[in-house]
Structures are given as C-alpha cells and as structure tokens.
MARPA-755080 format. One record per residue: residue in three letters; x, y, z of N, C-alpha, C in turn. Coordinates in Angstrom, 2 decimals. Layout:
// residues N
    aa      n.px      n.py      n.pz     ca.px     ca.py     ca.pz      c.px      c.py      c.pz
   Ala         X         Y         Z         X         Y         Z         X         Y         Z
...
***
This chain:
// residues 273
    aa      n.px      n.py      n.pz     ca.px     ca.py     ca.pz      c.px      c.py      c.pz
   Unk    263.89     22.62     18.49    263.06     22.56     19.69    263.86     22.95     20.94
   Unk    265.13     22.43     21.00    266.00     22.73     22.14    266.35     24.21     22.17
   Unk    266.62     24.79     20.99    266.95     26.21     20.92    265.78     27.05     21.42
   Unk    264.57     26.69     20.99    263.37     27.42     21.41    263.19     27.32     22.93
   Unk    263.41     26.13     23.46    263.26     25.91     24.91    264.30     26.73     25.66
   Unk    265.54     26.75     25.17    266.59     27.52     25.83    266.27     29.02     25.81
   Unk    265.71     29.47     24.69    265.32     30.88     24.59    264.27     31.22     25.63
   Unk    263.28     30.37     25.78    262.22     30.60     26.78    262.80     30.63     28.19
   Unk    263.77     29.76     28.46    264.42     29.74     29.78    265.18     31.04     30.02
   Unk    265.92     31.48     29.01    266.67     32.73     29.14    265.75     33.92     29.39
   Unk    264.61     33.93     28.70    263.65     35.02     28.89    263.12     35.02     30.32
   Unk    262.76     33.85     30.81    262.26     33.75     32.19    263.31     34.22     33.19
   Unk    264.57     33.85     32.97    265.64     34.27     33.87    265.86     35.78     33.81
   Unk    265.77     36.35     32.61    265.92     37.80     32.47    264.81     38.53     33.20
   Unk    263.58     38.09     33.00    262.43     38.74     33.64    262.53     38.63     35.16
   Unk    262.96     37.47     35.64    263.13     37.29     37.09    264.25     38.18     37.62
   Unk    265.32     38.30     36.86    266.44     39.15     37.27    266.01     40.62     37.33
   Unk    265.20     41.05     36.37    264.68     42.41     36.39    263.84     42.65     37.63
   Unk    262.99     41.68     37.95    262.13     41.81     39.13    262.96     41.88     40.42
   Unk    263.94     41.00     40.55    264.74     40.95     41.77    265.66     42.17     41.90
   Unk    266.11     42.70     40.76    267.07     43.82     40.80    266.38     45.18     40.86
   Unk    265.29     45.34     40.09    264.68     46.66     39.95    263.22     46.72     40.41
   Unk    262.65     45.58     40.79    261.26     45.49     41.28    260.22     45.80     40.21
   Unk    260.59     45.72     38.95    259.63     45.81     37.84    259.20     44.39     37.48
   Unk    257.91     44.16     37.51    257.40     42.79     37.38    256.76     42.56     36.01
   Unk    257.47     41.86     35.14    256.95     41.50     33.82    256.62     40.02     33.73
   Unk    256.54     39.34     34.87    256.39     37.88     34.87    255.05     37.42     34.33
   Unk    254.02     38.27     34.42    252.71     37.88     33.91    252.30     38.68     32.68
   Unk    253.29     39.22     31.99    253.00     39.84     30.70    252.83     38.75     29.65
   Unk    252.11     39.06     28.60    251.86     38.10     27.53    253.19     37.55     27.00
   Unk    253.31     36.21     26.95    254.56     35.57     26.58    255.05     35.94     25.20
   Unk    254.16     35.89     24.21    254.56     36.18     22.83    255.01     37.62     22.68
   Unk    254.30     38.54     23.33    254.62     39.96     23.22    255.97     40.27     23.86
   Unk    256.20     39.79     25.07    257.45     40.09     25.78    258.62     39.43     25.07
   Unk    258.38     38.26     24.48    259.45     37.56     23.75    259.91     38.38     22.55
   Unk    258.96     38.92     21.78    259.31     39.74     20.62    260.13     40.96     21.03
   Unk    259.74     41.59     22.12    260.42     42.81     22.54    261.83     42.51     23.04
   Unk    261.99     41.42     23.77    263.31     41.06     24.27    264.24     40.68     23.13
   Unk    263.74     39.93     22.16    264.58     39.56     21.02    264.96     40.79     20.21
   Unk    264.06     41.77     20.12    264.38     43.03     19.46    265.47     43.77     20.24
   Unk    265.39     43.75     21.56    266.39     44.42     22.40    267.77     43.79     22.23
   Unk    267.81     42.46     22.14    269.09     41.77     21.93    269.77     42.29     20.66
   Unk    269.00     42.42     19.60    269.55     42.91     18.35    269.95     44.38     18.45
   Unk    269.07     45.19     19.04    269.32     46.63     19.10    270.55     46.96     19.93
   Unk    270.75     46.23     21.02    271.87     46.52     21.92    273.13     45.73     21.55
   Unk    273.08     44.98     20.47    274.25     44.26     20.01    274.72     43.17     20.94
   Unk    273.78     42.49     21.61    274.14     41.42     22.53    274.20     40.08     21.77
   Unk    275.06     39.20     22.23    275.21     37.90     21.58    274.08     36.95     21.95
   Unk    273.40     37.21     23.06    272.33     36.34     23.53    271.49     37.08     24.56
   Unk    270.36     36.45     24.94    269.52     37.02     25.99    270.27     37.02     27.32
   Unk    271.06     36.00     27.56    271.85     35.93     28.79    272.86     37.07     28.86
   Unk    273.43     37.43     27.71    274.37     38.56     27.67    273.64     39.86     27.97
   Unk    272.42     39.98     27.44    271.60     41.15     27.75    271.29     41.21     29.24
   Unk    270.99     40.07     29.84    270.70     40.01     31.26    271.88     40.52     32.08
   Unk    273.08     40.08     31.74    274.26     40.50     32.48    274.43     42.01     32.44
   Unk    274.21     42.59     31.26    274.36     44.05     31.12    273.28     44.79     31.91
   Unk    272.05     44.28     31.83    270.94     44.94     32.51    271.09     44.90     34.03
   Unk    271.51     43.76     34.56    271.65     43.61     36.01    272.72     44.54     36.57
   Unk    273.79     44.74     35.81    274.91     45.52     36.32    274.90     46.99     35.90
   Unk    273.94     47.37     35.05    273.92     48.74     34.54    272.48     49.28     34.55
   Unk    272.12     50.06     35.56    270.76     50.62     35.63    270.40     51.44     34.40
   Unk    271.39     52.11     33.80    271.12     52.88     32.59    270.67     51.98     31.44
   Unk    271.29     50.81     31.34    270.89     49.84     30.31    269.48     49.34     30.58
   Unk    269.15     49.14     31.86    267.79     48.70     32.17    266.77     49.74     31.74
   Unk    267.07     51.02     31.98    266.11     52.06     31.59    265.93     52.09     30.07
   Unk    267.00     51.79     29.33    266.85     51.70     27.87    265.97     50.50     27.49
   Unk    266.19     49.38     28.18    265.37     48.19     27.91    263.92     48.45     28.27
   Unk    263.68     49.20     29.34    262.32     49.48     29.79    261.52     50.19     28.70
   Unk    262.20     51.05     27.93    261.50     51.75     26.85    260.96     50.76     25.81
   Unk    261.72     49.69     25.58    261.29     48.69     24.59    260.24     47.75     25.16
   Unk    260.31     47.49     26.46    259.37     46.55     27.07    257.99     47.16     27.27
   Unk    257.91     48.48     27.40    256.62     49.11     27.69    255.98     49.76     26.47
   Unk    256.74     49.95     25.39    256.21     50.49     24.12    255.30     51.69     24.33
   Unk    255.87     52.87     24.64    255.04     54.05     24.87    254.50     54.63     23.56
   Unk    253.41     54.04     23.06    252.78     54.50     21.81    251.35     54.90     22.10
   Unk    250.97     56.11     21.71    249.60     56.55     21.95    249.26     57.67     20.97
   Unk    248.04     58.16     21.05    247.63     59.32     20.26    246.44     59.96     20.94
   Unk    246.21     61.23     20.65    245.11     61.94     21.29    243.78     61.55     20.65
   Unk    242.79     61.34     21.49    241.45     60.94     21.08    241.48     59.69     20.19
   Unk    242.35     58.75     20.55    242.41     57.49     19.81    241.06     56.78     19.92
   Unk    240.58     56.22     18.81    239.24     55.63     18.73    238.22     56.70     19.11
   Unk    238.00     57.68     18.24    237.13     58.83     18.56    235.75     58.43     19.06
   Unk    235.20     57.32     18.53    233.87     56.90     18.96    233.84     56.56     20.45
   Unk    234.97     56.15     20.98    235.06     55.88     22.42    234.83     57.17     23.22
   Unk    235.53     58.22     22.83    235.39     59.50     23.53    234.02     60.13     23.29
   Unk    233.46     59.91     22.11    232.12     60.40     21.84    231.11     59.71     22.76
   Unk    231.30     58.41     22.98    230.41     57.68     23.88    230.57     58.15     25.33
   Unk    231.79     58.48     25.73    231.99     59.03     27.08    231.24     60.35     27.21
   Unk    231.36     61.18     26.17    230.70     62.49     26.20    229.18     62.34     26.30
   Unk    228.64     61.38     25.56    227.18     61.25     25.49    226.59     60.38     26.60
   Unk    227.30     59.30     26.95    226.72     58.31     27.87    227.23     58.44     29.30
   Unk    228.48     58.86     29.47    229.09     58.86     30.80    229.04     60.24     31.46
   Unk    229.36     61.28     30.70    229.41     62.63     31.27    228.12     63.03     31.99
   Unk    226.93     62.77     31.41    225.71     63.16     32.14    225.61     62.51     33.53
   Unk    226.15     61.31     33.66    226.13     60.63     34.95    227.25     61.13     35.86
   Unk    228.39     61.50     35.29    229.46     62.07     36.10    229.02     63.38     36.74
   Unk    228.13     64.09     36.07    227.66     65.38     36.61    226.95     65.21     37.96
   Unk    226.49     64.00     38.26    225.73     63.79     39.50    226.62     63.76     40.73
   Unk    227.95     63.66     40.55    228.88     63.71     41.69    229.37     65.14     41.89
   Unk    229.46     65.60     43.14    229.92     66.97     43.39    231.39     67.18     43.04
   Unk    232.20     66.12     43.14    233.60     66.18     42.75    233.97     64.83     42.15
   Unk    235.01     64.83     41.33    235.37     63.63     40.59    236.84     63.30     40.75
   Unk    237.11     62.00     40.78    238.48     61.50     40.69    238.52     60.47     39.57
   Unk    239.45     60.68     38.66    239.58     59.80     37.50    241.00     59.24     37.47
   Unk    241.10     57.94     37.27    242.39     57.27     37.19    242.64     56.81     35.76
   Unk    243.69     57.32     35.14    244.11     56.86     33.82    245.34     55.98     34.03
   Unk    245.12     54.67     33.98    246.16     53.69     34.27    246.91     53.32     32.99
   Unk    248.24     53.34     33.06    249.03     53.10     31.86    248.92     54.28     30.92
   Unk    249.19     55.48     31.45    248.94     56.71     30.69    249.98     56.97     29.61
   Unk    251.06     56.19     29.58    252.09     56.33     28.56    252.61     57.77     28.52
   Unk    252.68     58.37     27.34    253.25     59.70     27.21    252.23     60.83     27.33
   Unk    251.02     60.51     27.78    250.08     61.54     28.19    248.98     61.93     27.22
   Unk    248.99     61.37     26.01    247.96     61.77     25.04    246.55     61.48     25.55
   Unk    246.38     60.34     26.21    245.07     59.98     26.76    244.65     60.95     27.86
   Unk    245.63     61.36     28.65    245.37     62.28     29.76    244.83     63.61     29.25
   Unk    245.52     64.18     28.27    245.10     65.48     27.76    243.79     65.38     26.97
   Unk    243.56     64.26     26.33    242.27     64.06     25.66    241.13     64.11     26.67
   Unk    241.32     63.39     27.78    240.29     63.39     28.82    240.12     64.77     29.43
   Unk    241.23     65.47     29.67    241.15     66.81     30.27    240.41     67.78     29.35
   Unk    240.66     67.70     28.05    239.96     68.56     27.09    238.47     68.27     27.10
   Unk    238.12     66.99     27.07    236.71     66.61     27.09    236.02     67.14     28.36
   Unk    236.68     66.95     29.50    236.09     67.39     30.77    235.96     68.91     30.83
   Unk    236.94     69.62     30.29    236.84     71.08     30.28    235.64     71.53     29.45
   Unk    235.47     70.92     28.29    234.36     71.32     27.42    233.01     70.98     28.03
   Unk    232.99     70.00     28.92    231.74     69.62     29.57    231.58     70.28     30.95
   Unk    232.49     71.20     31.28    232.39     71.95     32.53    232.72     71.16     33.77
   Unk    233.49     70.08     33.63    233.78     69.20     34.77    235.23     69.23     35.24
   Unk    236.12     69.80     34.44    237.55     69.68     34.76    237.92     70.35     36.08
   Unk    237.32     71.49     36.37    237.70     72.22     37.58    237.37     71.47     38.86
   Unk    236.41     70.54     38.80    236.09     69.78     40.01    236.55     68.32     39.90
   Unk    237.56     68.12     39.05    238.09     66.78     38.84    239.57     66.71     39.17
   Unk    239.97     65.62     39.83    241.38     65.27     39.99    241.64     64.07     39.08
   Unk    242.64     64.19     38.22    243.02     63.09     37.33    244.33     62.49     37.83
   Unk    244.31     61.20     38.11    245.54     60.48     38.44    246.03     59.79     37.17
   Unk    247.21     60.16     36.70    247.78     59.57     35.49    248.99     58.74     35.90
   Unk    248.92     57.43     35.71    249.98     56.56     36.21    250.58     55.70     35.10
   Unk    251.85     55.34     35.30    252.55     54.47     34.36    253.77     53.92     35.09
   Unk    254.34     52.83     34.55    255.55     52.27     35.16    256.82     52.82     34.53
   Unk    256.68     53.58     33.44    257.84     54.06     32.70    258.14     55.51     33.06
   Unk    259.23     55.78     33.81    259.55     57.15     34.22    259.74     58.10     33.04
   Unk    260.34     57.62     31.95    260.56     58.47     30.78    259.25     58.89     30.14
   Unk    258.31     57.94     30.08    256.99     58.26     29.53    256.28     59.28     30.41
   Unk    256.38     59.11     31.72    255.74     60.05     32.65    256.33     61.45     32.50
   Unk    257.65     61.53     32.31    258.29     62.84     32.13    257.75     63.53     30.87
   Unk    257.62     62.76     29.80    257.08     63.35     28.57    255.63     63.76     28.75
   Unk    254.88     62.95     29.49    253.48     63.30     29.76    253.38     64.60     30.54
   Unk    254.25     64.78     31.52    254.25     66.02     32.31    254.56     67.23     31.44
   Unk    255.49     67.06     30.51    255.89     68.17     29.64    254.78     68.54     28.66
   Unk    254.07     67.53     28.16    252.98     67.81     27.22    253.46     68.43     25.92
   Unk    254.57     67.94     25.39    255.11     68.45     24.14    255.11     67.31     23.11
   Unk    254.47     67.55     21.97    254.32     66.51     20.95    254.67     67.08     19.59
   Unk    254.98     66.20     18.65    255.35     66.63     17.31    254.16     67.27     16.58
   Unk    254.43     68.38     15.92    253.38     69.05     15.15    252.87     68.15     14.02
   Unk    253.72     67.22     13.58    253.31     66.33     12.49    252.09     65.50     12.86
   Unk    251.88     65.30     14.17    250.76     64.47     14.62    249.47     65.27     14.82
   Unk    249.58     66.58     14.84    248.44     67.40     15.24    247.26     67.31     14.28
   Unk    247.54     67.18     13.00    246.43     67.10     12.04    245.58     65.86     12.31
   Unk    246.24     64.73     12.53    245.51     63.51     12.84    244.77     63.62     14.17
   Unk    245.41     64.23     15.15    244.76     64.41     16.46    243.54     65.32     16.32
   Unk    243.66     66.36     15.50    242.53     67.29     15.31    241.35     66.57     14.66
   Unk    241.63     65.67     13.73    240.56     64.91     13.09    239.90     63.97     14.10
   Unk    240.71     63.32     14.93    240.16     62.47     16.00    239.27     63.28     16.92
   Unk    239.75     64.46     17.31    239.02     65.35     18.21    237.66     65.73     17.61
   Unk    237.66     66.05     16.32    236.40     66.43     15.65    235.41     65.27     15.68
   Unk    235.90     64.06     15.37    235.03     62.89     15.36    234.57     62.52     16.77
   Unk    235.33     62.93     17.78    234.98     62.62     19.16    233.99     63.63     19.75
   Unk    233.49     64.53     18.90    232.49     65.49     19.36    233.07     66.77     19.90
   Unk    234.32     67.08     19.54    234.96     68.31     20.01    234.14     69.55     19.72
   Unk    234.14     70.48     20.65    233.27     71.66     20.55    233.99     72.92     20.10
   Unk    235.34     72.86     20.02    236.09     74.06     19.69    237.09     73.76     18.56
   Unk    237.93     74.72     18.26    239.04     74.51     17.33    240.15     73.82     18.13
   Unk    240.57     72.65     17.70    241.57     71.88     18.45    242.86     72.68     18.67
   Unk    243.18     73.57     17.74    244.41     74.37     17.83    244.40     75.29     19.06
   Unk    243.24     75.51     19.65    243.17     76.35     20.85    243.83     75.69     22.05
   Unk    244.07     74.39     21.96    244.59     73.65     23.11    246.11     73.46     23.09
   Unk    246.78     74.05     22.11    248.24     73.94     22.09    248.86     75.16     21.41
   Unk    250.16     75.34     21.65    250.93     76.40     21.01    252.01     75.76     20.16
   Unk    252.12     76.19     18.93    253.14     75.65     18.01    254.46     76.37     18.23
   Unk    255.56     75.59     18.33    256.89     76.17     18.51    257.96     75.18     18.09
   Unk    258.81     75.59     17.16    259.97     74.78     16.74    259.58     73.36     16.31
   Unk    258.49     73.25     15.57    258.08     71.95     15.06    257.35     71.10     16.07
   Unk    257.08     71.65     17.24    256.37     70.91     18.28    255.07     71.62     18.66
   Unk    254.19     70.88     19.27    252.96     71.42     19.83    253.05     71.33     21.35
   Unk    252.94     72.46     22.02    253.02     72.51     23.48    251.60     72.62     24.03
   Unk    251.17     71.58     24.72    249.80     71.54     25.23    249.57     72.61     26.28
   Unk    248.40     73.22     26.24    248.00     74.25     27.21    248.24     73.74     28.63
   Unk    249.12     74.43     29.34    249.52     73.99     30.67    248.38     73.91     31.67
   Unk    247.32     74.69     31.46    246.21     74.67     32.41    245.47     73.34     32.39
   Unk    245.65     72.55     31.32    244.98     71.25     31.23    245.54     70.25     32.24
   Unk    246.76     70.51     32.74    247.33     69.59     33.73    247.33     70.15     35.15
   Unk    246.64     71.26     35.35    246.57     71.82     36.70    245.94     70.84     37.69
   Unk    245.01     70.03     37.22    244.32     69.08     38.10    244.80     67.65     37.90
   Unk    245.98     67.49     37.26    246.51     66.16     36.98    247.67     65.85     37.91
   Unk    247.66     64.65     38.49    248.79     64.14     39.28    249.40     62.97     38.52
   Unk    250.64     63.13     38.10    251.36     62.06     37.41    252.14     61.25     38.45
   Unk    252.05     59.93     38.36    252.70     59.10     39.39    253.10     57.74     38.84
   Unk    254.17     57.20     39.38    254.61     55.84     39.05    253.69     54.85     39.74
   Unk    253.17     53.90     38.96    252.30     52.87     39.53    252.31     51.66     38.63
   Unk    252.46     50.48     39.24    252.48     49.23     38.48    251.23     48.42     38.78
   Unk    250.53     48.04     37.74    249.34     47.20     37.90    249.73     45.79     38.33
   Unk    251.01     45.45     38.18    251.48     44.11     38.53    251.85     43.98     40.00
   Unk    252.24     45.09     40.64    252.76     44.99     42.02    252.13     45.96     43.00
   Unk    251.57     47.07     42.54    251.07     48.10     43.46    249.59     47.90     43.77
   Unk    249.13     48.65     44.76    247.74     48.53     45.22    246.95     49.78     44.86
   Unk    245.68     49.80     45.26    244.80     50.94     45.00    245.21     52.10     45.90
   Unk    245.12     53.32     45.38    245.55     54.49     46.14    244.44     55.50     46.38
   Unk    243.28     55.34     45.73    242.20     56.32     45.92    240.88     55.76     45.39
   Unk    239.79     56.26     45.94    238.47     55.94     45.39    238.24     56.84     44.17
   Unk    237.73     56.26     43.09    237.54     57.01     41.85    236.14     56.81     41.30
   Unk    235.73     57.75     40.44    234.45     57.62     39.74    234.62     57.01     38.35
   Unk    235.82     57.11     37.80    236.08     56.55     36.48    237.53     56.07     36.40
   Unk    237.70     54.88     35.86    239.04     54.35     35.58    239.13     54.10     34.08
   Unk    240.17     54.65     33.47    240.43     54.41     32.05    241.75     53.66     31.93
   Unk    241.70     52.48     31.35    242.91     51.68     31.11    242.79     51.10     29.71
   Unk    243.36     51.79     28.74    243.13     51.43     27.35    244.42     50.99     26.67
   Unk    244.33     49.85     25.99    245.46     49.31     25.23    246.66     49.01     26.11
   Unk    246.38     48.55     27.32    247.41     48.11     28.26    247.23     46.62     28.56
   Unk    246.00     46.23     28.80    245.71     44.85     29.22    246.00     43.83     28.12
   Unk    246.05     44.26     26.87    246.36     43.33     25.79    247.77     42.76     25.92
   Unk    248.61     43.41     26.72    249.98     42.94     26.91    250.12     42.06     28.15
   Unk    249.01     41.82     28.86    249.03     41.01     30.09    248.47     39.62     29.81
   Unk    248.92     38.63     30.59    248.24     37.34     30.54    246.99     37.41     31.41
   Unk    246.20     36.35     31.43    244.91     36.39     32.13    245.06     36.65     33.62
   Unk    246.10     36.08     34.23    246.33     36.27     35.67    246.52     37.75     36.00
   Unk    247.35     38.41     35.21    247.62     39.83     35.46    246.43     40.70     35.07
   Unk    245.70     40.30     34.03    244.49     41.04     33.68    243.50     41.01     34.85
   Unk    243.31     39.85     35.44    242.37     39.75     36.56    242.86     40.55     37.77
   Unk    244.17     40.59     37.96    244.69     41.42     39.05    244.36     42.89     38.80
   Unk    244.55     43.33     37.56    244.25     44.72     37.22    242.76     45.01     37.38
   Unk    241.90     44.11     36.90    240.46     44.31     37.06    240.08     44.38     38.54
   Unk    240.77     43.60     39.36    240.51     43.65     40.80    240.86     45.01     41.38
   Unk    241.97     45.59     40.94    242.35     46.93     41.40    241.32     47.96     40.96
   Unk    240.88     47.86     39.71    239.92     48.83     39.20    238.60     48.72     39.96
   Unk    238.16     47.49     40.20    236.90     47.27     40.93    237.00     47.85     42.34
   Unk    238.13     47.63     42.98    238.32     48.14     44.35    238.37     49.66     44.36
   Unk    238.98     50.24     43.34    239.13     51.70     43.30    237.81     52.41     43.01
   Unk    236.98     51.81     42.17    235.76     52.49     41.74    234.72     52.58     42.85
   Unk    234.09     53.72     42.94    232.98     53.90     43.87    231.75     53.15     43.33
   Unk    230.71     53.12     44.12    229.47     52.48     43.69    228.98     53.10     42.38
   Unk    228.80     52.25     41.37    228.32     52.65     40.04    229.34     53.50     39.27
   Unk    230.63     53.36     39.62    231.67     54.03     38.87    231.90     53.36     37.52
   Unk    232.69     54.01     36.66    232.85     53.58     35.26    234.25     53.05     34.99
   Unk    234.32     52.04     34.14    235.59     51.50     33.66    235.58     51.53     32.14
   Unk    236.63     52.08     31.54    236.73     52.11     30.09    238.01     51.39     29.66
   Unk    237.90     50.58     28.60    239.01     49.77     28.10    239.29     50.09     26.64
   Unk    240.36     49.49     26.11    240.71     49.68     24.71    239.83     48.85     23.80
   Unk    239.90     49.14     22.51    238.99     48.52     21.55    239.18     47.01     21.42
   Unk    240.34     46.49     21.78    240.61     45.05     21.68    240.60     44.37     23.05
   Unk    240.09     45.06     24.05    240.06     44.52     25.41    238.63     44.34     25.88
   Unk    238.43     43.40     26.78    237.08     43.13     27.26    237.10     42.55     28.66
   Unk    236.02     42.77     29.37    235.81     42.16     30.68    235.18     40.78     30.57
   Unk    234.68     40.43     29.40    233.77     39.30     29.23    234.24     37.99     29.85
   Unk    235.51     37.67     29.73    235.97     36.36     30.20    236.84     36.47     31.45
   Unk    236.75     37.59     32.12    237.56     37.78     33.33    236.81     37.32     34.57
   Unk    237.52     37.24     35.67    236.92     36.86     36.95    235.98     37.95     37.46
   Unk    236.03     39.13     36.87    235.22     40.26     37.34    234.07     40.60     36.40
   Unk    233.82     39.76     35.42    232.79     40.04     34.43    231.42     40.29     35.06
   Unk    231.08     39.51     36.09    229.76     39.63     36.72    229.65     40.84     37.64
   Unk    230.74     41.53     37.86    230.72     42.67     38.79    230.59     44.01     38.08
   Unk    230.43     43.94     36.77    230.25     45.16     35.97    229.08     44.98     35.02
   Unk    228.38     46.07     34.75    227.35     46.11     33.72    227.95     46.77     32.48
   Unk    227.51     46.34     31.31    228.00     46.94     30.06    227.16     48.16     29.73
   Unk    227.82     49.30     29.59    227.11     50.54     29.25    227.15     50.77     27.74
   Unk    228.32     50.57     27.13    228.47     50.73     25.68    229.46     49.68     25.20
   Unk    228.93     48.55     24.73    229.78     47.41     24.42    230.80     47.68     23.32
   Unk    230.40     48.23     22.15    231.40     48.46     21.10    232.53     49.39     21.55
   Unk    232.21     50.33     22.44    233.20     51.31     22.89    233.90     50.87     24.17
   Unk    233.56     49.67     24.67    234.22     49.07     25.85    234.08     49.97     27.09
   Unk    232.86     50.37     27.37    232.57     51.17     28.57    231.68     50.36     29.48
   Unk    232.11     50.23     30.74    231.41     49.40     31.72    231.12     50.22     32.98
   Unk    230.14     49.70     33.75    229.78     50.38     35.00    229.75     49.37     36.13
   Unk    230.35     49.71     37.24    230.40     48.81     38.38    228.99     48.47     38.85
   Unk    228.74     47.18     39.04    227.40     46.74     39.41    227.02     47.21     40.80
***
C-alpha cells in the first residue's frame, strides 16, 4: 500500500514538474492511463524510479520531448470508424453546404490521418476549396509528421478499405504517391490546412468554426478536463455547428450535455443547440 502511495506521489510530482518547466499540463489526464505511460517510460529510459525520470526530464529538454511521445501516444488511421465518416457525408455535409465558407477544427490531430480523411471527404463533396481546416495537437513531432503527410505503404490497404466503407467516391490510390515503401499524400489536400500547437488543457478558443472534430482524445482526460474541452468546443462553434467525437466518447454525462442535440448517436455526432 505504501509503495503504491509513493508511486502516486512521484507521478504527481513529475506531472507538476513538467507543467512548471515546460507548460505542458497533464494534471487532469486520466490517472490510470498516465500512470501506465509513465511506468513504461521509466522502463524504456532505464531509470531507477519515477523521481529519477523527473530529474532527467527537468534538466534535459530532449528527454522531455522523448517522454512527450509516450505521454501523447500518436496513434491514428485514415477513415477510422468508417461509419462515422459515412454519417458525416450523409447527415452533416448537406447542412455544411448552407454556409458560404467553412472553418473546421480537428483537435488532437495526432499525425494527420484524421486531417487528410476529412480533406478527402470535403474535396469529394465540393467543399474543400471554401474550407479552412485548423489541425491542432500538443505534440510537435506529431504535427511535423502531419505536415509531411508521409505514411507507411503497409497501412494503405487498410486505409483504402476504410475509405470504401466510408462512402469514398474514387480510387483511394489517387490521393497518394508511392515511393520507397511510403505513401506521400497529395500535397493539394493540405493547401487549406493550418497546423498549429494547441492544448485543450491550457489554451483558449482561436476561431469560430462550423465543425469541431475531436476523436479518441477525451478518453485520456478526467471529467474536469473533458468539461473544459467541451466548453472550448461549444464556444468555438457557431450557431447550430457540429461536434464529432470518438466511438468511446460521449457528451451524455458532461456539463455541456444540454447544450447539444444528438444528430447521430452511434456515430457520436452532435449539433450545438
């Protein structure tokens, strides 16, 4: 019991040290999730304890950037949960057409797969040219990879199948060029994309938007931070704007549940009341 308590204390001190030193705020991330990642980091970096990891992180920004990769887990795929994108195509796009121009915020964009999925969908629906996409994340390395738009060819077959199930209208291979075992995404898909560092834990709203997509991010937050994020999304969205979440996330028990209407419950698509 004492060992467990000491571990929890060390984790709290590490998270506080990260916040004070680098201004990255993990204090309201899910306790169980952050604990697993930190214990994995201790083993991976060969530290004798969490306190030893803290000492290295505080004095070595390079070590912190390595730790950040483990704390944020940049894992994604294109057209993940195809039924979600199919619902956007069928239920949301017809309503997006009613605005003369669009701003879309993809929060927690990771390495960019979600961004390019949305850009492809919007292009096929004739909306991309009048859309600005804000793609944000707290991980600079993930943002760099998102900007590059280069992914392993090994993943393309699965992505193509997701795309087909999501109602894709063309041959998925038209959206990338194969080279040296990688797939290079068509650069024109990011012409209207702005990639930027943004933390849902510490930063504020930066623009009015018609759609906010934040998928498979909130599951790593505790309720306090989830409600903060929902508050940002609500503030950012224009009247009757859309919010889309991941398959394991919901507005139902949040402080903002009454401020959104459910458009497609299984696909986690909501509309600002």
